[in-house]
N, CA, C, O and the ligand as a Tripos MOL2 file, in Angstrom:
@<TRIPOS>MOLECULE
protein
  297   295    75     0     0
PROTEIN
NO_CHARGES

@<TRIPOS>ATOM
      1 N         -53.3780 -123.6130  276.7190 N.3       1 MET1
      2 CA        -52.1520 -123.2230  276.9300 C.3       1 MET1
      3 C         -51.1080 -124.3020  276.5860 C.2       1 MET1
      4 O         -49.9420 -124.1310  276.9450 O.2       1 MET1
      5 N         -51.4460 -125.3190  275.9590 N.am      2 SER2
      6 CA        -50.5570 -126.4640  275.5870 C.3       2 SER2
      7 C         -49.8250 -126.2830  274.2860 C.2       2 SER2
      8 O         -49.0710 -127.1350  273.8150 O.2       2 SER2
      9 N         -50.0950 -125.1100  273.7290 N.am      3 TYR3
     10 CA        -49.4900 -124.8840  272.3370 C.3       3 TYR3
     11 C         -47.9320 -124.6680  272.3710 C.2       3 TYR3
     12 O         -47.2130 -124.9180  271.4040 O.2       3 TYR3
     13 N         -47.4920 -124.1980  273.5320 N.am      4 GLN4
     14 CA        -45.9850 -123.9820  273.6960 C.3       4 GLN4
     15 C         -45.2750 -125.1810  273.5780 C.2       4 GLN4
     16 O         -44.1150 -125.0840  273.1770 O.2       4 GLN4
     17 N         -45.7200 -126.2980  273.8410 N.am      5 GLY5
     18 CA        -45.1590 -127.5640  273.6860 C.3       5 GLY5
     19 C         -44.9700 -128.1190  272.2780 C.2       5 GLY5
     20 O         -44.2110 -129.0690  272.0870 O.2       5 GLY5
     21 N         -45.6690 -127.5240  271.2650 N.am      6 GLN6
     22 CA        -45.5280 -127.9210  269.8520 C.3       6 GLN6
     23 C         -44.6180 -127.0000  269.0770 C.2       6 GLN6
     24 O         -44.5430 -127.0970  267.8520 O.2       6 GLN6
     25 N         -43.9050 -126.0850  269.7760 N.am      7 VAL7
     26 CA        -42.9820 -125.1880  268.9080 C.3       7 VAL7
     27 C         -41.8470 -126.0010  268.3650 C.2       7 VAL7
     28 O         -41.4050 -125.6680  267.2660 O.2       7 VAL7
     29 N         -41.3470 -126.9690  268.9550 N.am      8 THR8
     30 CA        -40.2060 -127.8210  268.5920 C.3       8 THR8
     31 C         -40.6850 -128.5520  267.2500 C.2       8 THR8
     32 O         -39.8320 -128.9730  266.4680 O.2       8 THR8
     33 N         -41.9460 -128.6900  267.0040 N.am      9 TYR9
     34 CA        -42.3760 -129.3650  265.8240 C.3       9 TYR9
     35 C         -41.8820 -128.6220  264.4820 C.2       9 TYR9
     36 O         -41.7570 -129.2920  263.4570 O.2       9 TYR9
     37 N         -41.6240 -127.3560  264.4810 N.am     10 GLY10
     38 CA        -41.2070 -126.5770  263.4720 C.3      10 GLY10
     39 C         -39.8760 -126.9230  262.9470 C.2      10 GLY10
     40 O         -39.5610 -126.6210  261.7960 O.2      10 GLY10
     41 N         -39.0280 -127.5890  263.8010 N.am     11 THR11
     42 CA        -37.6490 -127.8750  263.3570 C.3      11 THR11
     43 C         -37.5710 -128.9770  262.3590 C.2      11 THR11
     44 O         -36.5310 -129.1450  261.7210 O.2      11 THR11
     45 N         -38.5680 -129.7050  262.1950 N.am     12 GLN12
     46 CA        -38.6940 -130.7760  261.2660 C.3      12 GLN12
     47 C         -38.9180 -130.2270  259.7290 C.2      12 GLN12
     48 O         -38.8160 -131.0110  258.7860 O.2      12 GLN12
     49 N         -39.1820 -129.0430  259.5590 N.am     13 VAL13
     50 CA        -39.3130 -128.3640  258.2080 C.3      13 VAL13
     51 C         -38.0260 -128.1500  257.6470 C.2      13 VAL13
     52 O         -37.8960 -128.1090  256.4240 O.2      13 VAL13
     53 N         -36.9410 -127.9900  258.5140 N.am     14 LEU14
     54 CA        -35.6200 -127.6690  257.9510 C.3      14 LEU14
     55 C         -34.8700 -128.8890  257.3050 C.2      14 LEU14
     56 O         -33.9080 -128.7430  256.5510 O.2      14 LEU14
     57 N         -35.3950 -130.1040  257.6670 N.am     15 GLN15
     58 CA        -34.8140 -131.2270  257.0450 C.3      15 GLN15
     59 C         -34.6940 -131.3460  255.5590 C.2      15 GLN15
     60 O         -33.6290 -131.7690  255.1110 O.2      15 GLN15
     61 N         -35.6870 -131.0140  254.7220 N.am     16 PRO16
     62 CA        -35.5580 -131.1570  253.3000 C.3      16 PRO16
     63 C         -34.5440 -130.3390  252.5950 C.2      16 PRO16
     64 O         -34.1790 -130.6290  251.4550 O.2      16 PRO16
     65 N         -34.0290 -129.2060  253.3250 N.am     17 ILE17
     66 CA        -33.1930 -128.2940  252.6520 C.3      17 ILE17
     67 C         -31.8270 -128.8040  252.1190 C.2      17 ILE17
     68 O         -31.3940 -128.4720  251.0150 O.2      17 ILE17
     69 N         -31.1320 -129.6900  253.0360 N.am     18 PRO18
     70 CA        -29.9180 -130.3010  252.5760 C.3      18 PRO18
     71 C         -30.1180 -131.2240  251.4250 C.2      18 PRO18
     72 O         -29.1680 -131.4240  250.6670 O.2      18 PRO18
     73 N         -31.2810 -131.8150  251.2190 N.am     19 VAL19
     74 CA        -31.4740 -132.7020  250.1780 C.3      19 VAL19
     75 C         -31.5710 -131.8990  248.7510 C.2      19 VAL19
     76 O         -31.1420 -132.3630  247.6940 O.2      19 VAL19
     77 N         -32.1240 -130.7810  248.8730 N.am     20 ILE20
     78 CA        -32.3460 -129.9260  247.5310 C.3      20 ILE20
     79 C         -30.9360 -129.5380  247.1480 C.2      20 ILE20
     80 O         -30.5500 -129.6310  245.9830 O.2      20 ILE20
     81 N         -30.1660 -129.1000  248.1360 N.am     21 ALA21
     82 CA        -28.7490 -128.6060  247.7960 C.3      21 ALA21
     83 C         -27.8900 -129.7900  247.1950 C.2      21 ALA21
     84 O         -27.0390 -129.5880  246.3290 O.2      21 ALA21
     85 N         -28.1630 -130.9960  247.6940 N.am     22 TYR22
     86 CA        -27.2620 -132.0550  247.2420 C.3      22 TYR22
     87 C         -27.7170 -132.3900  245.7990 C.2      22 TYR22
     88 O         -26.8480 -132.7140  244.9900 O.2      22 TYR22
     89 N         -28.9770 -132.3370  245.4300 N.am     23 GLN23
     90 CA        -29.3280 -132.6010  244.0110 C.3      23 GLN23
     91 C         -29.0220 -131.6100  243.0190 C.2      23 GLN23
     92 O         -29.0590 -131.8990  241.8230 O.2      23 GLN23
     93 N         -28.7110 -130.4190  243.4440 N.am     24 SER24
     94 CA        -28.4410 -129.2800  242.5120 C.3      24 SER24
     95 C         -26.9290 -129.2100  242.1860 C.2      24 SER24
     96 O         -26.5240 -128.4730  241.2870 O.2      24 SER24
     97 N         -26.1570 -129.9290  242.8700 N.am     25 THR25
     98 CA        -24.7110 -129.8780  242.5960 C.3      25 THR25
     99 C         -24.1800 -130.7910  241.5210 C.2      25 THR25
    100 O         -22.9960 -130.7770  241.1820 O.2      25 THR25
    101 N         -25.1250 -131.6170  240.9740 N.am     26 GLY26
    102 CA        -24.6180 -132.6030  240.0070 C.3      26 GLY26
    103 C         -24.5890 -132.0830  238.6010 C.2      26 GLY26
    104 O         -25.6340 -132.0160  237.9540 O.2      26 GLY26
    105 N         -23.3770 -131.6940  238.0770 N.am     27 ASN27
    106 CA        -23.3340 -131.3650  236.6260 C.3      27 ASN27
    107 C         -22.2770 -132.1810  235.9080 C.2      27 ASN27
    108 O         -21.7110 -131.7700  234.8950 O.2      27 ASN27
    109 N         -22.0310 -133.3760  236.4860 N.am     28 CYS28
    110 CA        -21.0210 -134.2940  235.8400 C.3      28 CYS28
    111 C         -21.8400 -135.1430  234.7600 C.2      28 CYS28
    112 O         -22.8830 -135.7260  235.0550 O.2      28 CYS28
    113 N         -21.2860 -135.1580  233.5110 N.am     29 PRO29
    114 CA        -21.9310 -135.8750  232.4350 C.3      29 PRO29
    115 C         -21.9350 -137.3680  232.6310 C.2      29 PRO29
    116 O         -22.7350 -138.0670  232.0110 O.2      29 PRO29
    117 N         -21.0800 -137.8650  233.4590 N.am     30 ALA30
    118 CA        -20.9170 -139.3320  233.5770 C.3      30 ALA30
    119 C         -21.9100 -139.9050  234.6970 C.2      30 ALA30
    120 O         -22.6170 -140.8910  234.4890 O.2      30 ALA30
    121 N         -21.8970 -139.2200  235.8610 N.am     31 CYS31
    122 CA        -22.7240 -139.7830  236.9040 C.3      31 CYS31
    123 C         -23.8360 -138.8980  237.3250 C.2      31 CYS31
    124 O         -24.7780 -139.3260  237.9920 O.2      31 CYS31
    125 N         -23.7300 -137.6480  236.9340 N.am     32 GLY32
    126 CA        -24.9060 -136.6180  237.4090 C.3      32 GLY32
    127 C         -24.9940 -136.3380  238.7510 C.2      32 GLY32
    128 O         -25.9050 -135.5850  239.0950 O.2      32 GLY32
    129 N         -24.1430 -136.8410  239.7040 N.am     33 ILE33
    130 CA        -24.1010 -136.6200  241.0490 C.3      33 ILE33
    131 C         -23.0730 -135.6030  241.4430 C.2      33 ILE33
    132 O         -23.4140 -134.5950  242.0620 O.2      33 ILE33
    133 N         -21.7990 -135.8340  241.1000 N.am     34 GLY34
    134 CA        -20.6700 -134.9980  241.4530 C.3      34 GLY34
    135 C         -20.5890 -133.7380  240.6440 C.2      34 GLY34
    136 O         -21.3170 -133.5720  239.6650 O.2      34 GLY34
    137 N         -19.7350 -132.8700  241.0300 N.am     35 SER35
    138 CA        -19.6010 -131.6280  240.3050 C.3      35 SER35
    139 C         -18.1620 -131.5610  239.7460 C.2      35 SER35
    140 O         -17.1830 -131.9990  240.3500 O.2      35 SER35
    141 N         -18.1300 -130.9590  238.5080 N.am     36 LEU36
    142 CA        -16.7910 -130.8710  237.9070 C.3      36 LEU36
    143 C         -15.9840 -129.6780  238.5700 C.2      36 LEU36
    144 O         -16.4910 -128.5770  238.7830 O.2      36 LEU36
    145 N         -14.7280 -130.0020  238.8610 N.am     37 GLN37
    146 CA        -13.7630 -129.0910  239.4330 C.3      37 GLN37
    147 C         -12.5340 -128.9630  238.6350 C.2      37 GLN37
    148 O         -11.9940 -129.9440  238.1220 O.2      37 GLN37
    149 N         -12.0990 -127.7940  238.5300 N.am     38 SER38
    150 CA        -10.8380 -127.4790  237.8870 C.3      38 SER38
    151 C          -9.6100 -128.0050  238.6280 C.2      38 SER38
    152 O          -9.4240 -127.6850  239.8020 O.2      38 SER38
    153 N          -8.7690 -128.8030  237.9720 N.am     39 GLU39
    154 CA         -7.5890 -129.3120  238.7250 C.3      39 GLU39
    155 C          -6.3350 -128.9020  237.8530 C.2      39 GLU39
    156 O          -6.3680 -128.9840  236.6250 O.2      39 GLU39
    157 N          -5.2730 -128.4740  238.5230 N.am     40 MET40
    158 CA         -4.0320 -128.0490  237.8660 C.3      40 MET40
    159 C          -3.2760 -129.3620  237.6170 C.2      40 MET40
    160 O          -3.1710 -130.2030  238.5100 O.2      40 MET40
    161 N          -2.7400 -129.5310  236.3660 N.am     41 THR41
    162 CA         -1.9890 -130.6360  236.1000 C.3      41 THR41
    163 C          -0.4280 -130.3660  236.3550 C.2      41 THR41
    164 O           0.0310 -129.2290  236.4710 O.2      41 THR41
    165 N           0.2880 -131.4650  236.4250 N.am     42 CYS42
    166 CA          1.7350 -131.3140  236.6730 C.3      42 CYS42
    167 C           2.3990 -130.6280  235.5190 C.2      42 CYS42
    168 O           3.3240 -129.8370  235.7020 O.2      42 CYS42
    169 N           1.9200 -130.9340  234.2910 N.am     43 LEU43
    170 CA          2.5720 -130.2260  233.1110 C.3      43 LEU43
    171 C           2.2990 -128.7900  233.0580 C.2      43 LEU43
    172 O           3.1290 -128.0260  232.5670 O.2      43 LEU43
    173 N           1.1520 -128.3640  233.5480 N.am     44 GLY44
    174 CA          0.7260 -126.9830  233.6540 C.3      44 GLY44
    175 C           1.5590 -126.1370  234.6610 C.2      44 GLY44
    176 O           1.9690 -125.0050  234.4070 O.2      44 GLY44
    177 N           1.7620 -126.7880  235.8040 N.am     45 VAL45
    178 CA          2.6940 -126.2340  236.8000 C.3      45 VAL45
    179 C           4.0500 -126.0850  236.2900 C.2      45 VAL45
    180 O           4.7030 -125.0650  236.5070 O.2      45 VAL45
    181 N           4.5170 -127.1320  235.5800 N.am     46 PHE46
    182 CA          5.8690 -127.1030  235.1280 C.3      46 PHE46
    183 C           6.0450 -126.0160  234.0330 C.2      46 PHE46
    184 O           7.0700 -125.3350  234.0730 O.2      46 PHE46
    185 N           5.2150 -125.8210  233.1540 N.am     47 CYS47
    186 CA          5.2440 -124.7840  232.1320 C.3      47 CYS47
    187 C           5.1750 -123.3540  232.8080 C.2      47 CYS47
    188 O           5.8790 -122.4380  232.3820 O.2      47 CYS47
    189 N           4.4030 -123.2060  233.7550 N.am     48 CYS48
    190 CA          4.3060 -121.9810  234.6220 C.3      48 CYS48
    191 C           5.6070 -121.6020  235.1120 C.2      48 CYS48
    192 O           5.9910 -120.4430  234.9540 O.2      48 CYS48
    193 N           6.3680 -122.5140  235.7270 N.am     49 ILE49
    194 CA          7.6360 -122.1710  236.2620 C.3      49 ILE49
    195 C           8.6490 -121.8410  235.2330 C.2      49 ILE49
    196 O           9.3650 -120.8480  235.3630 O.2      49 ILE49
    197 N           8.7430 -122.6910  234.1450 N.am     50 ILE50
    198 CA          9.7430 -122.5460  233.1880 C.3      50 ILE50
    199 C           9.4990 -121.2190  232.3590 C.2      50 ILE50
    200 O          10.4270 -120.4280  232.1870 O.2      50 ILE50
    201 N           8.3140 -121.0060  231.8830 N.am     51 PHE51
    202 CA          7.9700 -119.7730  231.0020 C.3      51 PHE51
    203 C           7.3100 -118.7640  231.7430 C.2      51 PHE51
    204 O           6.4650 -118.0980  231.1450 O.2      51 PHE51
    205 N           7.5440 -118.5210  232.9670 N.am     52 PHE52
    206 CA          6.9290 -117.4140  233.8030 C.3      52 PHE52
    207 C           7.3290 -116.1140  233.1440 C.2      52 PHE52
    208 O           8.4490 -116.0270  232.6400 O.2      52 PHE52
    209 N           6.5300 -115.1520  233.1160 N.am     53 PRO53
    210 CA          5.0460 -115.1390  233.4970 C.3      53 PRO53
    211 C           4.1070 -115.7390  232.3410 C.2      53 PRO53
    212 O           2.9300 -115.9800  232.6070 O.2      53 PRO53
    213 N           4.5880 -115.9630  231.1450 N.am     54 LEU54
    214 CA          3.8650 -116.4100  230.0930 C.3      54 LEU54
    215 C           3.2440 -117.8500  230.3930 C.2      54 LEU54
    216 O           2.1790 -118.2510  229.9250 O.2      54 LEU54
    217 N           4.0590 -118.5400  231.2230 N.am     55 GLY55
    218 CA          3.5780 -119.8010  231.5640 C.3      55 GLY55
    219 C           2.3140 -119.9550  232.2840 C.2      55 GLY55
    220 O           1.7240 -121.0350  232.3310 O.2      55 GLY55
    221 N           1.8700 -118.8310  232.8750 N.am     56 LEU56
    222 CA          0.5290 -118.7680  233.5230 C.3      56 LEU56
    223 C          -0.5750 -119.0050  232.6400 C.2      56 LEU56
    224 O          -1.6150 -119.4580  233.1190 O.2      56 LEU56
    225 N          -0.4850 -118.7480  231.3430 N.am     57 ILE57
    226 CA         -1.4430 -118.9780  230.3080 C.3      57 ILE57
    227 C          -1.5200 -120.5160  230.2140 C.2      57 ILE57
    228 O          -2.6160 -121.0700  230.2910 O.2      57 ILE57
    229 N          -0.4640 -121.1650  230.0610 N.am     58 CYS58
    230 CA         -0.3380 -122.6520  230.0290 C.3      58 CYS58
    231 C          -1.0050 -123.2710  231.1600 C.2      58 CYS58
    232 O          -1.7560 -124.2360  231.0140 O.2      58 CYS58
    233 N          -0.7410 -122.7210  232.3270 N.am     59 LEU59
    234 CA         -1.3320 -123.2720  233.5530 C.3      59 LEU59
    235 C          -2.8350 -123.3670  233.5700 C.2      59 LEU59
    236 O          -3.4340 -124.3200  234.0680 O.2      59 LEU59
    237 N          -3.4280 -122.3030  232.9870 N.am     60 PHE60
    238 CA         -4.9300 -122.1600  232.8770 C.3      60 PHE60
    239 C          -5.4620 -123.1470  231.7120 C.2      60 PHE60
    240 O          -6.4840 -123.8270  231.8060 O.2      60 PHE60
    241 N          -4.5820 -123.1080  230.5800 N.am     61 LEU61
    242 CA         -5.1630 -123.8860  229.4680 C.3      61 LEU61
    243 C          -5.0160 -125.4080  229.7900 C.2      61 LEU61
    244 O          -5.7860 -126.2010  229.2470 O.2      61 LEU61
    245 N          -4.1220 -125.8110  230.5920 N.am     62 LEU62
    246 CA         -3.9030 -127.1740  230.7940 C.3      62 LEU62
    247 C          -4.6230 -127.8030  231.9760 C.2      62 LEU62
    248 O          -4.2910 -128.9190  232.3750 O.2      62 LEU62
    249 N          -5.6110 -127.1020  232.5490 N.am     63 GLN63
    250 CA         -6.3910 -127.4130  233.6690 C.3      63 GLN63
    251 C          -7.2750 -128.5670  233.2610 C.2      63 GLN63
    252 O          -7.7560 -128.6210  232.1290 O.2      63 GLN63
    253 N          -7.4950 -129.5150  234.2060 N.am     64 ASP64
    254 CA         -8.4170 -130.6770  233.9550 C.3      64 ASP64
    255 C          -9.7430 -130.4640  234.5550 C.2      64 ASP64
    256 O          -9.7440 -129.9790  235.6860 O.2      64 ASP64
    257 N         -10.8080 -130.7220  234.0350 N.am     65 GLN65
    258 CA        -12.1150 -130.8060  234.6820 C.3      65 GLN65
    259 C         -12.2900 -132.2310  235.3030 C.2      65 GLN65
    260 O         -12.3780 -133.2020  234.5520 O.2      65 GLN65
    261 N         -12.3370 -132.3580  236.5230 N.am     66 ARG66
    262 CA        -12.4580 -133.6320  237.0220 C.3      66 ARG66
    263 C         -13.7100 -133.6990  238.0440 C.2      66 ARG66
    264 O         -13.9710 -132.7730  238.8120 O.2      66 ARG66
    265 N         -14.4100 -134.8250  237.9720 N.am     67 CYS67
    266 CA        -15.6810 -134.9630  238.9170 C.3      67 CYS67
    267 C         -15.2600 -135.3600  240.2850 C.2      67 CYS67
    268 O         -14.3810 -136.2030  240.4670 O.2      67 CYS67
    269 N         -15.9220 -134.7190  241.3030 N.am     68 SER68
    270 CA        -15.6070 -134.9810  242.6820 C.3      68 SER68
    271 C         -16.1840 -136.2060  243.2300 C.2      68 SER68
    272 O         -15.8400 -136.6590  244.3220 O.2      68 SER68
    273 N         -17.1070 -136.7700  242.4330 N.am     69 HIS69
    274 CA        -17.7800 -137.9930  242.8230 C.3      69 HIS69
    275 C         -17.2560 -139.3450  242.2250 C.2      69 HIS69
    276 O         -16.9740 -140.2790  242.9750 O.2      69 HIS69
    277 N         -17.1340 -139.4330  240.9270 N.am     70 CYS70
    278 CA        -16.7290 -140.5770  240.2660 C.3      70 CYS70
    279 C         -15.3090 -140.4890  239.6810 C.2      70 CYS70
    280 O         -14.7680 -141.4920  239.2170 O.2      70 CYS70
    281 N         -14.6850 -139.2440  239.7070 N.am     71 GLY71
    282 CA        -13.2810 -138.9970  239.0920 C.3      71 GLY71
    283 C         -13.2930 -138.9810  237.5570 C.2      71 GLY71
    284 O         -12.2530 -139.1790  236.9290 O.2      71 GLY71
    285 N         -14.4160 -138.7570  236.9800 N.am     72 TYR72
    286 CA        -14.4640 -138.5640  235.4770 C.3      72 TYR72
    287 C         -13.7790 -137.3080  235.0640 C.2      72 TYR72
    288 O         -14.0570 -136.2430  235.6150 O.2      72 TYR72
    289 N         -12.9430 -137.3890  234.1660 N.am     73 ALA73
    290 CA        -12.0790 -136.1360  233.7210 C.3      73 ALA73
    291 C         -12.4020 -135.9920  232.3030 C.2      73 ALA73
    292 O         -12.5560 -136.9940  231.6040 O.2      73 ALA73
    293 N         -12.5130 -134.8240  231.8410 N.am     74 ILE74
    294 CA        -12.7620 -134.3510  230.4830 C.3      74 ILE74
    295 C         -11.4940 -134.2920  229.7700 C.2      74 ILE74
    296 O         -11.4620 -133.9170  228.5980 O.2      74 ILE74
    297 ZN        -19.0780 -137.8970  238.1180 Zn       75 ZN75
@<TRIPOS>BOND
     1     1     2 1
     2     2     3 1
     3     3     4 2
     4     3     5 am
     5     5     6 1
     6     6     7 1
     7     7     8 2
     8     7     9 am
     9     9    10 1
    10    10    11 1
    11    11    12 2
    12    11    13 am
    13    13    14 1
    14    14    15 1
    15    15    16 2
    16    15    17 am
    17    17    18 1
    18    18    19 1
    19    19    20 2
    20    19    21 am
    21    21    22 1
    22    22    23 1
    23    23    24 2
    24    23    25 am
    25    25    26 1
    26    26    27 1
    27    27    28 2
    28    27    29 am
    29    29    30 1
    30    30    31 1
    31    31    32 2
    32    31    33 am
    33    33    34 1
    34    34    35 1
    35    35    36 2
    36    35    37 am
    37    37    38 1
    38    38    39 1
    39    39    40 2
    40    39    41 am
    41    41    42 1
    42    42    43 1
    43    43    44 2
    44    43    45 am
    45    45    46 1
    46    46    47 1
    47    47    48 2
    48    47    49 am
    49    49    50 1
    50    50    51 1
    51    51    52 2
    52    51    53 am
    53    53    54 1
    54    54    55 1
    55    55    56 2
    56    55    57 am
    57    57    58 1
    58    58    59 1
    59    59    60 2
    60    59    61 am
    61    61    62 1
    62    62    63 1
    63    63    64 2
    64    63    65 am
    65    65    66 1
    66    66    67 1
    67    67    68 2
    68    67    69 am
    69    69    70 1
    70    70    71 1
    71    71    72 2
    72    71    73 am
    73    73    74 1
    74    74    75 1
    75    75    76 2
    76    75    77 am
    77    77    78 1
    78    78    79 1
    79    79    80 2
    80    79    81 am
    81    81    82 1
    82    82    83 1
    83    83    84 2
    84    83    85 am
    85    85    86 1
    86    86    87 1
    87    87    88 2
    88    87    89 am
    89    89    90 1
    90    90    91 1
    91    91    92 2
    92    91    93 am
    93    93    94 1
    94    94    95 1
    95    95    96 2
    96    95    97 am
    97    97    98 1
    98    98    99 1
    99    99   100 2
   100    99   101 am
   101   101   102 1
   102   102   103 1
   103   103   104 2
   104   103   105 am
   105   105   106 1
   106   106   107 1
   107   107   108 2
   108   107   109 am
   109   109   110 1
   110   110   111 1
   111   111   112 2
   112   111   113 am
   113   113   114 1
   114   114   115 1
   115   115   116 2
   116   115   117 am
   117   117   118 1
   118   118   119 1
   119   119   120 2
   120   119   121 am
   121   121   122 1
   122   122   123 1
   123   123   124 2
   124   123   125 am
   125   125   126 1
   126   126   127 1
   127   127   128 2
   128   127   129 am
   129   129   130 1
   130   130   131 1
   131   131   132 2
   132   131   133 am
   133   133   134 1
   134   134   135 1
   135   135   136 2
   136   135   137 am
   137   137   138 1
   138   138   139 1
   139   139   140 2
   140   139   141 am
   141   141   142 1
   142   142   143 1
   143   143   144 2
   144   143   145 am
   145   145   146 1
   146   146   147 1
   147   147   148 2
   148   147   149 am
   149   149   150 1
   150   150   151 1
   151   151   152 2
   152   151   153 am
   153   153   154 1
   154   154   155 1
   155   155   156 2
   156   155   157 am
   157   157   158 1
   158   158   159 1
   159   159   160 2
   160   159   161 am
   161   161   162 1
   162   162   163 1
   163   163   164 2
   164   163   165 am
   165   165   166 1
   166   166   167 1
   167   167   168 2
   168   167   169 am
   169   169   170 1
   170   170   171 1
   171   171   172 2
   172   171   173 am
   173   173   174 1
   174   174   175 1
   175   175   176 2
   176   175   177 am
   177   177   178 1
   178   178   179 1
   179   179   180 2
   180   179   181 am
   181   181   182 1
   182   182   183 1
   183   183   184 2
   184   183   185 am
   185   185   186 1
   186   186   187 1
   187   187   188 2
   188   187   189 am
   189   189   190 1
   190   190   191 1
   191   191   192 2
   192   191   193 am
   193   193   194 1
   194   194   195 1
   195   195   196 2
   196   195   197 am
   197   197   198 1
   198   198   199 1
   199   199   200 2
   200   199   201 am
   201   201   202 1
   202   202   203 1
   203   203   204 2
   204   203   205 am
   205   205   206 1
   206   206   207 1
   207   207   208 2
   208   207   209 am
   209   209   210 1
   210   210   211 1
   211   211   212 2
   212   211   213 am
   213   213   214 1
   214   214   215 1
   215   215   216 2
   216   215   217 am
   217   217   218 1
   218   218   219 1
   219   219   220 2
   220   219   221 am
   221   221   222 1
   222   222   223 1
   223   223   224 2
   224   223   225 am
   225   225   226 1
   226   226   227 1
   227   227   228 2
   228   227   229 am
   229   229   230 1
   230   230   231 1
   231   231   232 2
   232   231   233 am
   233   233   234 1
   234   234   235 1
   235   235   236 2
   236   235   237 am
   237   237   238 1
   238   238   239 1
   239   239   240 2
   240   239   241 am
   241   241   242 1
   242   242   243 1
   243   243   244 2
   244   243   245 am
   245   245   246 1
   246   246   247 1
   247   247   248 2
   248   247   249 am
   249   249   250 1
   250   250   251 1
   251   251   252 2
   252   251   253 am
   253   253   254 1
   254   254   255 1
   255   255   256 2
   256   255   257 am
   257   257   258 1
   258   258   259 1
   259   259   260 2
   260   259   261 am
   261   261   262 1
   262   262   263 1
   263   263   264 2
   264   263   265 am
   265   265   266 1
   266   266   267 1
   267   267   268 2
   268   267   269 am
   269   269   270 1
   270   270   271 1
   271   271   272 2
   272   271   273 am
   273   273   274 1
   274   274   275 1
   275   275   276 2
   276   275   277 am
   277   277   278 1
   278   278   279 1
   279   279   280 2
   280   279   281 am
   281   281   282 1
   282   282   283 1
   283   283   284 2
   284   283   285 am
   285   285   286 1
   286   286   287 1
   287   287   288 2
   288   287   289 am
   289   289   290 1
   290   290   291 1
   291   291   292 2
   292   291   293 am
   293   293   294 1
   294   294   295 1
   295   295   296 2
@<TRIPOS>SUBSTRUCTURE
     1 MET1         2 RESIDUE 1 A MET
     2 SER2         6 RESIDUE 1 A SER
     3 TYR3        10 RESIDUE 1 A TYR
     4 GLN4        14 RESIDUE 1 A GLN
     5 GLY5        18 RESIDUE 1 A GLY
     6 GLN6        22 RESIDUE 1 A GLN
     7 VAL7        26 RESIDUE 1 A VAL
     8 THR8        30 RESIDUE 1 A THR
     9 TYR9        34 RESIDUE 1 A TYR
    10 GLY10       38 RESIDUE 1 A GLY
    11 THR11       42 RESIDUE 1 A THR
    12 GLN12       46 RESIDUE 1 A GLN
    13 VAL13       50 RESIDUE 1 A VAL
    14 LEU14       54 RESIDUE 1 A LEU
    15 GLN15       58 RESIDUE 1 A GLN
    16 PRO16       62 RESIDUE 1 A PRO
    17 ILE17       66 RESIDUE 1 A ILE
    18 PRO18       70 RESIDUE 1 A PRO
    19 VAL19       74 RESIDUE 1 A VAL
    20 ILE20       78 RESIDUE 1 A ILE
    21 ALA21       82 RESIDUE 1 A ALA
    22 TYR22       86 RESIDUE 1 A TYR
    23 GLN23       90 RESIDUE 1 A GLN
    24 SER24       94 RESIDUE 1 A SER
    25 THR25       98 RESIDUE 1 A THR
    26 GLY26      102 RESIDUE 1 A GLY
    27 ASN27      106 RESIDUE 1 A ASN
    28 CYS28      110 RESIDUE 1 A CYS
    29 PRO29      114 RESIDUE 1 A PRO
    30 ALA30      118 RESIDUE 1 A ALA
    31 CYS31      122 RESIDUE 1 A CYS
    32 GLY32      126 RESIDUE 1 A GLY
    33 ILE33      130 RESIDUE 1 A ILE
    34 GLY34      134 RESIDUE 1 A GLY
    35 SER35      138 RESIDUE 1 A SER
    36 LEU36      142 RESIDUE 1 A LEU
    37 GLN37      146 RESIDUE 1 A GLN
    38 SER38      150 RESIDUE 1 A SER
    39 GLU39      154 RESIDUE 1 A GLU
    40 MET40      158 RESIDUE 1 A MET
    41 THR41      162 RESIDUE 1 A THR
    42 CYS42      166 RESIDUE 1 A CYS
    43 LEU43      170 RESIDUE 1 A LEU
    44 GLY44      174 RESIDUE 1 A GLY
    45 VAL45      178 RESIDUE 1 A VAL
    46 PHE46      182 RESIDUE 1 A PHE
    47 CYS47      186 RESIDUE 1 A CYS
    48 CYS48      190 RESIDUE 1 A CYS
    49 ILE49      194 RESIDUE 1 A ILE
    50 ILE50      198 RESIDUE 1 A ILE
    51 PHE51      202 RESIDUE 1 A PHE
    52 PHE52      206 RESIDUE 1 A PHE
    53 PRO53      210 RESIDUE 1 A PRO
    54 LEU54      214 RESIDUE 1 A LEU
    55 GLY55      218 RESIDUE 1 A GLY
    56 LEU56      222 RESIDUE 1 A LEU
    57 ILE57      226 RESIDUE 1 A ILE
    58 CYS58      230 RESIDUE 1 A CYS
    59 LEU59      234 RESIDUE 1 A LEU
    60 PHE60      238 RESIDUE 1 A PHE
    61 LEU61      242 RESIDUE 1 A LEU
    62 LEU62      246 RESIDUE 1 A LEU
    63 GLN63      250 RESIDUE 1 A GLN
    64 ASP64      254 RESIDUE 1 A ASP
    65 GLN65      258 RESIDUE 1 A GLN
    66 ARG66      262 RESIDUE 1 A ARG
    67 CYS67      266 RESIDUE 1 A CYS
    68 SER68      270 RESIDUE 1 A SER
    69 HIS69      274 RESIDUE 1 A HIS
    70 CYS70      278 RESIDUE 1 A CYS
    71 GLY71      282 RESIDUE 1 A GLY
    72 TYR72      286 RESIDUE 1 A TYR
    73 ALA73      290 RESIDUE 1 A ALA
    74 ILE74      294 RESIDUE 1 A ILE
    75 ZN75       297 GROUP 0 **** ****
């Protein structure tokens, strides 16, 4: 009847899961660790306001791809 004390042993299986998720996020060509995220530039926002609504096209075209880890920008 001492098996009930070993139920808590199963919680250790959950530990490797965050490690796998961390490794799958790296799509940066510079460091391979961070992920590239779209960032709106000041010029894009400026064009959006001046040439609205056609400026919305400029806003999306002028987006920067920036790494969240090393700051590498394409
Ligand atoms: Zn990077």
